[in-house]
N, C-alpha and C positions, 0 to 999 in steps of 0.2 A: 504493500499500500504506500511505498515511496520512502525516504531516507528523511529521518529527523535531524540528521547531521552529516558533517563530512565523514566522520568517524563511522557511524553506522554504514556510510556505503561502502569505506576500505573494508570493514569488516565481511560484509557480505560479499565482496568481489575476492578476498582472499580466501574466504571459504566454498567459492566456487570455482576456485583456480583461475581468477582473472586477476591477480596481484601478486607480486612477492616481496619481499623484504631486503633492503639493501643494509648489511649488517656493517661493514666494514666502516671506517670513518670516511669520508669524502669532502673534497673540498669545493666550496660553492663556486670558486673561483674556476670557470671552464669546466671543472670535471663531473658537475653534476649534471652539465648541459649537454657534455660528450656522451655520459652513459645513457641519457634520454632519448637523444639520436639513433645513437646505436641499437636499444631497444624499439623504437619507434620504428626504423627501417627494417626489420625483421617480424613486424607485426605482432610484438611482443607484447606482456601484460604490462598493468600499472604499476607503477613503483613506488614503495613507501621506503623513504630514506631516512633510518633510524639515527644516525649521527653525522650530524654536520658540523664541520669545523668551524668554531668561533660563534656557534649558537644552540642556545638549549632547545630548540623548538626543530619537532620532525617535519620533513617535507613529502609530498605526494605529487607525482606527475603522471603524464601519458593517459589519465584517466578516460579519455576520450579519444585514445591510440587508435580504436578500430573501430567501424561502424556498429560490429555485431557487439562489442561491449559496449557501447554506448545504449543501445537499443535493449541491452539486458539491462542496463541501469534503468532504464523507464519503462519496462516490460508492463507495467501494470496503469501505465495511463497515455501511450503514444497513440493508440487509436481515437481514444478521445479529444486528444490536440489536434490530430487532423481532421478531424470533424468541426473542431471550436474553430479553425483557421478557416475551413471551408465555408462555415456559416459567416461567418465575417468579412468572407470576400465575396460571398453568393448566399445572402438570405434567402433569395427566392426558394433556394433549394431545400429549404426547412417546410416552407407551404409544398412543396411537392411530394417529402417523405417525412412528415413531422416523428413518426415513432422511431425514425433513424438516428435523430439527433436529441433525441430526451436525454440520454446519458452525458452527452456534452453539454446540453444545456445546463444541467444540475452540477457537472463539473465546473463551468464558468462561475454559477452563483456560490460554489462551495470554495472558491479561488478567492476571494477578496481578501484583501489584505486585512490582517487582525492586530489593531492597535493594544497593545498589552498594558495592562496600567501599573503590575508592579513584577519585579524580579525577570532576570534574563541571564542567562550562562554567560554572554559576553561581559557580564560586569565582574566576574571573576577577579580578573587582575587587570595591571596596567603595564605597558613595558616602554621600551623607547625604540625609534627606530634601527639605531644600529645594533640594536639587539635581534632583529629579525634575521633570516637567514638573507645573506647578502650574495646573491646568485647573478652571477655575471656570464653571460652566455658565450661570447667573441670576444677574440684577443684586442681587439679596438674600441669596445664599448668603453662609454664614457663613466661607468661605475654601475652600480647594483641596481636592478629594476624590478618592479613588480609586472608579472607579465598573465598573471591571471586576475587582475581584479574586476571588481563589478564599481562603478565610478555612480555615485548617487548625488543628483541636484535637484532642486525644485525650482519652480517659476516664480519668480519673486514677486510676480504681479498675482499669482495663484497659486498660494503655499499650499502643500498637503501632498499627500503620496498620489493620489489619482492623477495630477498634473506633474509628476515627477519622472525624471529621466534616470535609465542605468545603463551605462553604457560600459562597452571594456577599451580603456584608453591607458597608454603606457603610463608608468610612475617612475621615475626615478629617486631610486633612494639616496644615492650618495654621488660624490665626486664633481666634477665642475665648480662653480661657486655656492655651492648650496651650505648653509652654514649646519653643521651636523647636528642632527635630532630634531632641530628648528625648522627647517626649510627643504621641501623636495619639488620635484619639476612633474606639471601635468601636462601632457603632450596628447593633443587631440587634433585630428584633421579636418576636412572639410566635410560639411554636410552632417555634423553631429549636433545631436541635440543640446548636449551641454554647452554648445558654441551659442545656441539661441538663449539659454540661461544666462550665460555670461555677459551677453549682448545687453540683456534686459537689466540686468544688476549694472552695469558700466552704465547706461543712461541714468540711472538713479545713483549713482557714486556710491553705491553700498557695496560693501563685501558679499561675495559670494560663497555660501556655506556648502563644503565639498565633505561627504562621506565616503570612503574607502572601505568596501568589504572585502576579506578573503576568505577563500574558503567557504562553510555553509554548503547544503544539501547541493548537489552537482545541477539541479536546476536552476539554481541562481546563477551561476557563470553562462550557462547557456543562453538563459533568457537577456542577459546582458549582452549578448552577440546578435540575437535573434533580428532580421528585420521584419517588424511586425507592420501589419497593417493598421494605418492613423488612426489613435483613438483606442488602440489595444495596449494596456498597460504592460510593461514588463513585470512587475509585480504580482498582477492578475495573472500572467500568463507562466511566470515562476511557480505560484499555487498550484493551478491547472497540470502544469508538466509535473508538480513533485507531488500531486495527491497530497499537501498540506499549505495549509495558506501562510502566506508569506508575514511573518511574526517583526512586528516594529515596534519602538518606540522612541521618543526624543530624551536626550540628555539635559542635563541642567543648564547647558550653554546653547540649545536649541537646536543641536544638530540629529539628524536622523539615524537610528542605531538599527542596524538588521539583528535581531534576537540572537538570531542561529547562526551568524557567522561565526569563524573563528577567531579572526581580527578584524578589528575596523580602526581604521586611522580616520582622524575628524582634522578639519582646517579649513582656512580661508584664502579664498583669492581674491587679491584687491584690484581694481580697476589701475590698468596699465602698468601692473608691476610685474615685468619678465627676467628670467635669466636664462642664460644659455643653458639649454637640453642636448644630450646627446655626445656622441654617435652612438649608434644603436643598430645592430643587425637585425634587418627588418625581413617581412616577408616576401619581398619582391626579392630577395637573394643577394642585398646589397646592404651597406651600413646607409642607415640615414644620418646625415651628418649634424653638426652642432647650429643649432639656431634658436632663436629666443623664443621662449614658452612660454605661458603662465606658471607663476610662482605660487605655489601652495605654502602657508605657514602653519606648521602643523601645531594643533591643539592637544589631542589627546591618543593613544595608541592604547585601546582596549584588547583583552584578548580574553577566551574562556578557560575552564580547566582543562589541562592536556589538549591544546590547540595542535592543529596541523595546518602547516604552509601549504598553499597550493602553487602550482608554478607551471609554465609551460616553456616550450623553446620555440623562437621564432626564427626562421630562417629560409632559405630556396626550398620551395614547395617540391615536394609533400612535406610538410610535417604534422603537427596535431592538429593544427586549424583547418587541414585540409578535410580532416575526419570530422571537426564541427560543421564543415560546410556540406559535407554528405549527408548528416545527420538533419541540419538544417531544410535540405532539399526534401529529404522523406518525410518532413514534418508539413513543410508548405506545399509541397505539389506545386499545381500549377499557378501559385498565389498572385506573382508578379504578372504573367501573362494576361490574366484577367483583369488585371487593372488596364491595359493597352488593347485597344480595339484592334482586332486582326493578329494579334502575335500570338505565334503556337507557344513558342519555346524561346528563352534564352539562359546561355551560361558564360558566365564569367569564367574562363579557363584558370583554374588553380596552377597548372604548370607554367604559366606565363608571368604568375603573379598575382593572379585575378582581374587587377584594373587595366592593365596595359592591354587587354585582348579581349573583347567580348565575340561570340557566336550568337546568331538570331535566326529564326525562322519566321516568317510572316506570311500571311494570305494577300494574294493579288485579286481585287475582286472590284477594280474600278470599272474595268471593261469588260462584263461576261459576255457580251455579245461577239467580241471577236478576241482572237488568239493573242496572248499576252507575249511578246517577246523583247521586254526591255523592262527594266523595274520602275515602278509608277506607287502604287499603296506602299511596298515595302520601303520606300524612301520617306513616307511620312512617318512611317514607325518607326523609323531608324532615329528619326527626329525627336520621337517621343522618347525613345529608349533613353538618348543622349541627354534628354532635360527631367530625369528620374531618379531622384535621390542619389545613392552612391553609384548608381548606372552610370550617370553623368559623368565620373571621373574616368570613364574609359578612354582608350586613345585609339584604338583601332577597333573597329566594328565592322565585321564580316556580317551580311545577310545574306538569306537567299529565300527564295518563294516558296511556299508551303505546296504549292499545286504541282512543282516539279519533279516532285520525289517527297508523297507524303511518309514515307518509311525512312526519312534522313536522320540518322541519328545525333544528334547536336552534341554528344559526348565521344562521337567517334572523331578524333582530331584529324588523320589523315584520309578517311571518308567525307567530310566536312569539307576539308580544304579542297579535295579532289572534283569535288561538286560544285564550288563556286569558280574554282579555275578554268573547269569545262567550259563555263557559261558566261565568264565576265569581259565584258568589251573596254580594253584599258583605256581606249578614247575616250570613253564614255562615262563609265561606271564607277570613277572614283571622287568622291564628294568631300572636301576640305574645310575643318574649319580651323582658323589660325589665331594665333595670339589670345588664346582661350585658357579655362582652369584644366589641370590634369590632377592626379594623385599626388599629394603632399611627398610621397615616400619615392617619387617617380624622378631621377635626376637626369634623364635622358631631353628633358625640356630646355628652355632658356631662361629658367628662373623657378625659385620655389614655388610649387603650386601652379606653374606656367607652361605651357606648351600648344601643342596642336593635336589635331584629330583628324580621321580621316575615315569615313564609310566605303566599304567595298560591297556594292550590293550587286546582285547577278540573279536573272530572272529569265526564265526563256528556253528555248531549244541548246543542245550542246554546239558549243561552236569549233570546238577542235579536240582532239583527242590528244590526251598528255602522255609523254614519252616517258618509259619505265627503264629505261637506260641511256648512257650517254653514247651518242654516233661514233661510230668509227673514223678515227683520225679527227677527232673535236679537238682543236687548235685554237685556246683561247689568248687573245692578243695581250701583252703585257700592259698594267703592271698587274692584273688580275687574271692570273693564267692559270689558278688549281682549283679544279672543279670536283665536288663530291656531289651525287645525286643523294636529295634528302628524302624524298617521295617522288611519286610521278607527278612530273612537271616543276618540280623546285629544285631548283641548283644551290650548294651552299659553294661561295668563291672567296677564295683570299690571296695574298700576294703583297701588297704594299699597306704599311699600317696608315692610320688617319693620322693627319698634322694639323690642319685648318679646315674651317669652310671655307675658305677663300680659295685656297688652295685644292683642297679636295674636290671641290664642286667642279674645276675645270678640267682634272685629271679624269674625273668621272664621265663627265660631258664627252671628253675627247675621246677615252675609252669607247664610249657609246657609238660613236661615228665609226671608230675603229671596227669595230664589232657587228656592223649593220648587215654586213652579207652573210654571217653565218646562219646556219639553220635551226631558227628557234622556234619553228613552228610547234613544238609540243613542251616548252618550256615558259611559260607564260609569267613565272616569279623566279627570279635571281635573286639571291641574299649575298651581300659584300660581308665579308667577317673576319676576324683575326684567325679563325682555327677552323677551317672547312672540314676537318677530319672531326671534330668534337662536334660541331654544328650538326654534320649530317649522322653522327652516331646514333641518336635515338631523336622521336619524335618530340618528347620534353628538353632536351637539348637545344633542339631547332627554334620551338614556340620561345623559350626562355631568352636564347640569345637575339633571335629577331626584333621581339617587341618589346624586350628591356630596354634594349641598347638603341633605339631609334626614337627619332621624333617626327612624324609625318611629314610636315609642312618644308622641314630641314632635309631632311634623309632618305625621300623617294624619288627615284629618277626614272627614266626610262629610256629606251632605244627608239628611235625617233619621234622625241617627245615634242610637244608644242603647245601652247597657250592660245585660246579661241576666246574671244569677250570674256576672259577673267576665269575660264574652265581651263584645268590643265589635263591633259591626256598624253598618252602615245601609243605608238602602231606596234612597235613591238615588245618584247618583255617591259614587267615593271621590275624595277630594281630598289631594293631598301637596303641602303647602308647601316649594317647593324654592328659596325666595328668600334672599338669602346674610343669614346672622345674623352680630351682631357676634362671636361667639366664632371663626366660622370663619376658617381661616387663607389668607393672600391669594392670589389667581391668579396664575399665572404669567404673565407679560407681556415679550416681548422688547424689545430695545435696540435703538431704530431708527438710531443711530449704527453700531452694531454691523453690523448689517441692510446698511446702504449699503455699507460697506466691502467686505461679501462681494459685493453686487453689481459691484463692481470686478473681481472675480475671476472672474466670469461674462462680463466683456466680452471683445472680441478681443484675442487675446494672454495672457490669463490662464488659468491652470490649469482653471479649470471652464467655458471657454467651449466651447459646445454642449452642456453639463449641465444647469447652471440658467438 
């Protein structure tokens, strides 16, 4: 019937073979993260760290490391939650089949947050920031971070839990210029609910009260990352998902406290008070660098008796947040497509770091009285996608027409690319947005939050057969003369490192002129990269390299390209320059000495023997 605490979840997972204990002393600096990643990579169990160097508190990670384990944790409530989301997105479904939704309606009513009047486990004790596990994931990280927080804020104009926001934003505990134990960093990106709350507090010139919950029932962190329908509170969702009402109260200073959390950090964010935050190894696979972000002045650090610190590791996908995404898709199903007329499916491609690359399928219904052989309605749908919440942060959107292949799988990356590349007209079907916003963590643009977008739209009959091998005597001109086949129709090409945009553009344009006469018919997409063998080795390498290292308006070229009435196109292959640029953030690289220490845990007698 759900868990009343993180400890109850740990015990249940251990009882059923889903969790193991790490008994050896582990270092929170890099080693705990390295252990987590090695176990995640083999779809291993959740991890309970009993003995953490420098901290009296144990920690748990990889709770959501596999979809099967996540579904096991929510086995009593998952079906009702799917129906609850369906009701929110499609109330008419209840009228058509009311008896099917009775249980879900009761679930929602029983999930209303419960304000406690007295007593809560979280008030057992207080500690300080420096006594928490100081977990550092990557060698260049600026300090220790909270990676599985639930950050709670309220609307200053509409106080109370029903207008509150619960989100998962990273928290820097140490390093940089933060005063130890008194200040921490609060990092959030574009299109986050906390930003609206801080804007309103700033307008009134008052501090924003922030409560950071760590631990608690697993329904709580999942609710913090759920893209919920407008008006559905994260706290209601947490109660429904966990089969236990979200219990809370306000402390003497007016901060909202999660009664079931393992730790709660309270503090205030004052208008226009920022400090440098970062670097931090992030989910695109690079470091997000040092930038000014809101400064949180710490008031209290509460903890329950025998608390457990919850954490995860953020890095190049797949990571635990990949499994979060799979569970979210399991729950929400077709929720987002229902919000955009004509949209059948959308996939933020995890292997490309989520926001850099979207796949979508939409209907072409504008002219049912004649054959559609060019994008029409799907362009309208594309505009709506790029204006929708966090989907608006996407850089590349590939969208196809449902009618061309109703069975096309949006999660089959090679098949989806193949479908698009067979049909796209590069002279007509690329549509750019320049000087716009992109993901805060994406450094391929021309400034923080700044870059460009492009839509690749394809509809109609096949225009070409895609080449499945390099032609005999395929001789590319220098300086880009080393090619590897990535998938049908796609080549990765290396040769010369990037220098500057001024020099690089001239070199590529001259190369395009030299290469015009080659047999390009089966290769509509070429990717210039630093290492063609690496890029072509796996599909994940291809999408990660191509779409995290390019800024569409700056880095897309074409053979026989032209600009007509402000529209750019090309007659030959499209070229994406995905070489590393000087302004890009460094890629994440593991510490080899730490990896060797982790190897010892996998040896006979170690806690990870038989797992890694």
